[in-house]
N, C-alpha and C positions, 0 to 999 in steps of 0.2 A: 336508334341512336342518331342524333343529328350532328353533322359535321359543320364546323365553321368554315365558310368560304372566305378566303383571303383575296379580296379584289383590291388592286392598287387604287388609291384615291383619285388620280386623274382619270382612270378608266371609269370609275363609278360616276364621277361628275359628268363625263361624256355620255354615259348611258342615261343619266337623269336628264341631261340637256336634250337628248334625242326624244325621250318620252314627252317632255314638256313641249317641244316643237311640234310633235305629232298631234298632241292634244289641242294645241293652239289653232291648228288647221280647222278644228271642229267648231271653234268659237266664232259666232257671226261678228262681222265687223261693220261698223257704221261710221259715216262721217259726222253724224250728229249724236251727241250724248246729252242726257238730262243735265240741266244746270247744276243740280245738286251733286251729281257724279263728277262733273267738271270741277266744281269748287273743291271737292274732297281730293281728287286726283292731283290737281295742280296748285293746291293751297291758295285758292283765290276766294275772297269773301264775296258773297252775293251783292253787297253794297258797292264793291269795285265794279261789278258788271253794270249795276244801275247807273253809276257815275259815268262809265264809258258810253252808255246809251244816251244819258242826258246831255253830255258834252258833245255828242256827235262823233265820238271816236269810233264807236261801233254803231251799227244800225240794225233795227228789226228787219228780218228778212235776209240779212246778210250774215253777220256773225252770230246773231241771236234769232232763233226761229220760235215763234209762239204757236203752240198747237192747242186748239180748243179741247178742254177737258184733260189735257196732259201736262200743261205748263210750258215752261221755256226749255229749249234745247240749244246747245252751243254747237255751231258748225265748225268742226276742227279744221277743215280745209280752208275755210274763210279766215279763221283765226291765224292759221299758218301763213297765209298770204299777207295778212295785216302785220304780223311779226316781221316778215321779210321786208315789207314795204317800209316799216317804221325803223328798221335797224340802221345803225350807222355803218357806212361803208368806209373801211380803213385801207384804201388803196394808196 
């Protein structure tokens, strides 16, 4: 006979959060992700990236890295620096 375990919702969420955090430690991290993944995750169209490159806003080897046989990768650290440099300072 199985008994229902009554766990309070906040406790359950805390337990789930702990499991997710532990599993995330196992996921490899990288500063560069494939352009396709960047576009999907950040809702950016590939054409926007091409325009940033053609206008000199981004550059190959900086925000965008071209890898022979693997395509283009976006350097998240370089993009973060670009965002911070391009932001408006409201002091």
